[in-house]
LUMLUMGU-848707 format. One record per residue (C-alpha): residue in three letters; x, y, z. Coordinates in steps of 0.02 Angstrom, whole numbers, plus 32768, in hexadecimal, padded with zeros to 4 digits. Layout:
ALAXYZ ...
This chain:
MET3AD1B59E5027 SER3B2CB6374FEE VAL3B27B6CD5060 THR3B7DB74B4FF2 ALA3B24B7ED4FD0 SER3AADB7F64F3E PRO3AF8B8484EA4 GLU3A88B8DE4EB3 ALA3ACEB9034F5F GLY3B81B9184F23 ALA3C00B8E84FA9 PRO3BCEB86D5032 VAL3B5FB8C450B0 GLU3B81B84E5140 PRO3C1AB7DE5156 ARG3BBEB76C51D0 ALA3B80B6CA5185 TYR3AD6B68251B0 THR3AD0B5F6522F ALA3A79B55451FE GLU39EAB5815274 GLU39D4B62D5222 LYS39CEB5DE5176 ARG394AB56051AE HIS38E4B5E95201 ARG38E5B6585166 ILE38BDB5CB50EE PHE382BB593515D ALA37EDB6485162 ILE37F0B64E50A2 MET378AB5AC509E ALA370DB5EB511F ALA36F3B69050C4 SER36E7B634501D SER3664B5BB5060 GLY35ECB64A5081 ASN360EB6904FD4 LEU35E4B5E74F84 VAL3541B5DC4FE6 GLU350FB68F4FBB TRP3525B6724F00 PHE34D3B5C74F07 ASP3439B6144F59 PHE3436B6A54EDF TYR3445B63D4E40 VAL33D8B5A94E73 TYR3346B6214E5B ALA3370B6374DA2 PHE338BB57D4D84 SER32EBB5444DDB ALA327BB5D14D99 LEU3233B5604D11 TYR31E3B4F44D98 PHE31A5B5724E17 ALA316BB5FC4D9F PRO30B9B5B44D8F ALA30A8B5AE4E4E PHE30C1B66B4E5E PHE308CB6AF4DB5 PRO2FF7B6454D7D GLN2FDEB6924CD1 SER2FB8B6174C47 ASP304BB6544BDF PRO30F0B6014C15 THR3154B6904BC7 ALA30F9B70E4C36 GLN3120B6A34CCD LEU31DAB69E4CA3 LEU31DDB7584C7E ASN3194B77A4D2B THR3214B70A4D80 ALA329FB75B4D19 GLY3261B8064D52 VAL326FB7CF4E07 PHE331EB78D4DE2 ALA334FB8354D96 ALA330AB88F4E2F GLY3387B82C4E97 PHE3412B8724E28 LEU33D4B9244E44 MET33E6B90F4F01 ARG349FB8E94EF1 PRO34DEB99E4EF3 ILE347BB9BF4F92 GLY34C4B91F4FDC GLY3573B9544FA6 TRP355EB9FB4FFE LEU3509B9B8509B PHE357CB92450BB GLY3616B9855087 ARG35ECBA05510C ILE35CDB97C518E ALA3672B9245161 ASP36D9B9C3516C ARG3689BA04520D MET365FB963526B GLY36D5B8E4521D ARG36DCB869518C LYS36A4B7D651F5 THR3606B82D5231 SER35D7B85C517F MET35F3B7AA513D LEU358CB75F51CB ILE34F9B7D351A8 SER34FCB7B750EB VAL34FBB6F850F6 THR3471B6FE517A MET3406B7685106 MET3422B6F15075 CYS33F3B65E50E5 ALA3352B6B5511B GLY3323B6DF5067 SER333BB62B502B LEU32DFB5E250C0 VAL3248B65350A4 ILE3242B62C4FE9 ALA3249B5715012 CYS31B0B5865081 LEU314EB608501E PRO3094B5E74FFE THR3062B5E94F47 HIS2FEFB65F4EE7 ALA2F63B5DF4EF8 GLN2F73B5EA4FB6 ILE2F8CB6A44FD9 GLY2F6EB6F94F33 ALA2FD4B7934F02 TRP3034B78C4FA6 ALA3097B6F74F61 PRO30F4B7544ED5 PHE3106B7EC4F46 LEU315BB7874FCE LEU31C8B7324F4C LEU3200B7DD4F11 VAL3226B8144FC4 CYS3291B7784FE0 ARG32F2B7974F3F LEU330FB84E4F6C PHE334FB8115015 GLN33C4B7954FBF GLY33FDB8174F3F LEU342BB88B4FCF SER348BB7FD5020 VAL34EDB7C54F86 GLY3512B87B4F5C GLY3568B88B5003 GLU35BBB7E14FFC TYR3633B8064F6C GLY3688B8A14FB2 THR369CB8615063 THR36D9B7B45032 ALA3752B7FC4FB1 THR3796B8735034 TYR37A6B7EF50BB MET37F8B76E504A SER3877B7EB5008 GLU38A2B82150B9 ILE38B2B7725104 ALA3911B7235070 LEU39C9B6F5507F ARG3A49B7755043 GLY3A86B7534F93 GLN39F1B6E14F72 ARG3961B75B4F82 GLY3930B7464ECC PHE3929B6894EDF PHE38C2B6894F7F SER384FB7164F49 SER3825B6B44EAB PHE37BFB63D4F16 GLN3737B6C24F1F TYR370DB69E4E68 VAL372DB5E44E7F THR369EB5E34EFD LEU3634B65F4E9A ILE3639B5ED4E01 GLY362DB5554E73 GLY358AB5994EB8 GLN3543B5A44E08 LEU357EB4F44DDD LEU3538B4AE4E7F ALA3490B4FF4E5A VAL348DB4AD4DAD LEU34C1B4054DF7 VAL3436B4064E78 ILE33B4B42B4DF1 VAL33FAB3A04D80 VAL33F5B3204E0E MET3341B3524E37 GLU330FB3404D81 ILE3353B28E4D85 PHE32F2B2574E20 LEU3252B2C04E15 THR31CEB2D04D8E GLU31A7B37A4D42 ALA3101B37C4D9F GLU3158B35C4E46 LEU31D8B3E34E22 LYS314FB4614DFF ALA30E6B42C4E94 TRP316AB42A4F1F GLY3214B3F34EDD TRP324AB4A54EB2 ARG324DB4CC4F6E ILE32DBB44F4F8F PRO336DB4B74F4B PHE3337B54E4FB1 ALA3330B4E2504E ILE33DDB49C5025 GLY341EB54E5011 ALA33D6B58250BA VAL3428B4EE5113 ALA34CFB50C50BB ALA34C8B5C450EF VAL34BBB58E51A6 VAL355AB5265191 ALA35B2B5BB513F LEU3577B62B51CD LEU35C5B5B6524E LEU3669B5B251ED ARG366DB67051DD ARG3654B6855298 THR3704B63E52AF LEU3756B6C35240 HIS37D9B73C527F GLU37B0B7F55261 THR3827B84E51EA GLN37E6B90051FD THR384CB95C5281 ALA37FFB9C1530F GLU385ABA5A52CE ALA380ABA495221 LYS375DBA2C526C ALA3770BAC852D8 ASN37A0BB355243 LYS3719BBB95230 GLU3711BB995174 ALA3706BADA5186 GLY3681BA925114 SER3642BB3E50DF MET361BBB78502F ALA366EBC1E5058 GLY370EBBC4508B LEU370ABB5C4FED PHE36EDBBE84F70 LYS3752BC6F4FC8 HIS37F8BC134FBC HIS37DCBB7B4F4D LYS3768BBB54EC0 ALA37E6BB874E39 ALA37FEBAD84E81 PHE3741BABF4E89 PHE3725BAEE4DD3 THR37BCBA864D9B VAL3770B9ED4DF0 LEU36C5BA184DA7 GLY3711BA234CF9 TYR3763B9794CF1 THR36D8B9234D55 ALA3657B95C4CD3 GLY36B5B8FF4C4A GLY36DFB86D4CBD SER362AB8534CF1 LEU35E9B8634C3E ILE3661B7E44BF2 PHE364BB76E4C88 TYR358EB7654C71 THR359FB75F4BB3 PHE3605B6BE4BB9 THR35ADB66D4C4F THR34F3B68C4C68 TYR34CBB6D24BBA MET3536B6544B5B GLN34BAB5C64B73 LYS342FB62D4B21 TYR34A8B6624A97 LEU34D2B5AE4A6D VAL3418B5834A63 ASN33D2B61D4A0B THR3462B64C4998 VAL34CDB5AF4982 HIS342FB5404984 MET3475B4B849F3 PRO33FFB4474A57 ILE33D9B4854B08 LYS3421B3E94B5B THR34C1B3F54AF6 THR34D9B4AB4B28 SER34BBB47D4BDF TYR3547B3FB4BD6 ILE35BCB4754B7D MET35A0B5004BFB THR35AAB4904C94 CYS3653B44C4C5A ALA368FB4F94C27 LEU3661B5454CD0 PHE36BBB4B84D2B VAL375BB4D54CC6 TYR3747B5914CDF MET3738B5784D9B CYS37D8B50F4D9D MET3837B5954D3B GLN3822B61D4DBE PRO38B0B5EB4E36 MET392BB5DB4DA4 PHE3905B68B4D65 GLY390BB6CA4E19 MET39B9B67F4E2C LEU39EBB6D24D88 SER39BCB77C4DCF ASP3A2EB75C4E64 ARG3ABDB7494DE7 ILE3A99B7CF4D65 GLY3A32B84B4DCC ARG3979B8794DCD ARG3990B9064D4F ASN39D7B8924CCB ASN394BB8144CEA MET38CAB89C4CCE LEU3920B8DF4C31 LEU3923B82F4BE8 PHE386AB81D4C15 GLY3835B8BF4BC0 GLY38A9B8AE4B2B LEU3884B7F84B01 GLY37CBB8104B23 MET37C6B8A44AAC LEU3818B83D4A22 ALA37BEB7964A3D VAL3706B7B74A64 VAL36C9B7D749B1 PRO372CB7474961 ILE36F5B6CA49E8 LEU363BB6F849E3 THR363AB7024924 THR3690B6594912 LEU3616B60B498E GLN3585B63C491C HIS35C3B5C14897 VAL35FDB5344909 THR35A3B48B48FF SER3614B4244971 PRO35F1B42C4A2E VAL36AAB40B4A4D ALA36DDB4A149E2 ALA365CB50D4A3B PHE36A0B4D34AE4 PHE3754B5024AB9 LEU3722B5AD4A74 ILE36C4B5D34B15 ILE3759B5954B7D LEU37CAB60B4B1B ALA3757B69D4B45 LEU374BB6694BFD ALA3809B65C4C06 ILE3813B7134BD3 VAL378CB7404C52 SER37F3B6E44CD7 PHE387CB7674CCE TYR37FAB7D74D23 THR378AB7654D8A SER381AB70C4DE1 ILE3855B7B04E2D SER37AFB80D4E28 GLY37A9B8254EE4 ILE385EB84C4F0B VAL387DB8C24E79 LYS37F0B92C4EC1 ALA3822B9184F79 GLU38D3B9544F53 MET388BB9FA4F16 PHE3840BA314FBC PRO387EBA4B5070 PRO382FB9E150FC GLU37B3BA655139 VAL3753BA6A5092 ARG378FB9C85041 ALA36F2B95E5050 LEU3684B9F1501C GLY36F2BA1D4F86 VAL36FEB9694F4A GLY3649B9394F6B LEU35F4B9D54F27 ALA365DB9E44E88 TYR3643B92C4E62 ALA3588B92D4E87 VAL3562B9C84E1D ALA35C6B9894D87 ASN3581B8D94D9A ALA34CDB9124DA4 LEU34DBB9894D0F PHE3546B9204C99 GLY3544B86D4CD9 GLY348CB8634D05 SER3459B8B14C5F ALA34C9B8444BEF GLU3441B7C74BBF TYR33BDB84D4BA0 VAL3430B8B44B31 ALA3469B81B4ACF LEU33B8B7D74AB4 GLY3374B8854A8F LEU33F5B8A54A06 LYS33D7B7F749BF SER331BB81849B5 LEU3341B8B74953 GLY33AEB85448DA HIS3452B8A14917 GLU349CB815497F SER354FB83E494A ALA353AB8EA4999 PHE353EB8934A42 PHE35E9B8484A17 TRP362CB8F849F6 TYR35DBB9394A95 VAL363BB8B84AFC THR36D9B8E24A9A GLY36C2B99B4AC0 MET36B3B9774B7A MET3751B90D4B6F ALA37ABB9A24B21 ILE3774BA0D4BB4 ALA37B1B9884C2E PHE3859B9844BD3 LEU386FBA414BD9 VAL3836BA4E4C8E SER38B3B9C54CBF PHE3941BA3B4C92 ARG3909BAA14D28 LEU3932BA114D9C PRO39D2BA2E4DFF ARG3A69B9C24DD7 GLN3A79B9A44E91 ALA39E3B9974F06 LYS39CEBA354F6B PHE396EB9DB4FF4 LEU3966B92B503C HIS3A21B9165054 HIS3A18B8D95106 ASP39C6B847515E HIS3937B85F51D5 
């Protein structure tokens, strides 16, 4: 493995090469941190994918649409907890250490999934059932809101010099992997269980799987080496909003600016795309499921390659390519998709869009981490991401469907394009060389 400095760091920061043992230790740490990330996103998304089966158990209205709207509302509430999670866990990570924060977040996700798996239904405890479901989802939203910033920070700090983009890309490999795993579990259950069994008790299985997997991730994370120094923890401004906005306000709003566009285009071409193919392109539901499952798998595999590219050309250039290409391609891709009849053509158009998104998602964590010093890094990364993600990522489907219902679907294409333009302009504010994160921990 190369041990030269990353391009953004200029000249080599340390002449000493890693020993084989150090390399193994750091690679294992990346895997352990990533495992928890995969579990967190599996647990969070399995709710959305299994909602069709458990909705009647908690919202027993006769209208299936009302049931799904209620479950979607609970899902959205989980999104709204993310900024609080970003602040809370960012503070914990900066003041008490990255490891402590990651252990608490995965424990909370485990508890939320375990409780959902065991929850009594509306028929058993009445209105308490949907209320407790909401509490569990708020708990999980808090957890996943804190997971992103801390994991991004830890992975960027533990990664090998000169390969930080490559190793940090595994955060999105496991994020997408969690979504794919959630889909796979539901598909396997649909093969072996009848619809009646799935609605009666089968929907509990994925939540139980998530709880068990979280315990495994917890055990792996307990072996991690702490990257936050005692000096940074002791800093009086560590993990504080005052410390963040007093000295690093510009960095915070820069990260907020390109994360808004990044989150919006990510959700446009992942979670919303399946609905777009059904409602607008008029493809069969099963066909769209196959298209999106294959597309997400290819997208997941692309992340390390784009992460490696950033190690060669620099994060700033990656982000400029993301914003510039996104700005130029969104309207043509979505407009062309409207008239596509071939599933293969649809697949390749979506892959083209996801390749552009990969310029951002592959380095999403590290490009943020490099903007902040250690004492406010997890807070700056986590809070900026969570706010932008909740406002622009979480609302993507609602804005798209709302504009479609008003007969102005193409306005959504231009909305995404506008956010890409902002991401492009904001990326010019990125330093040519990283100000922070030059040294190993």
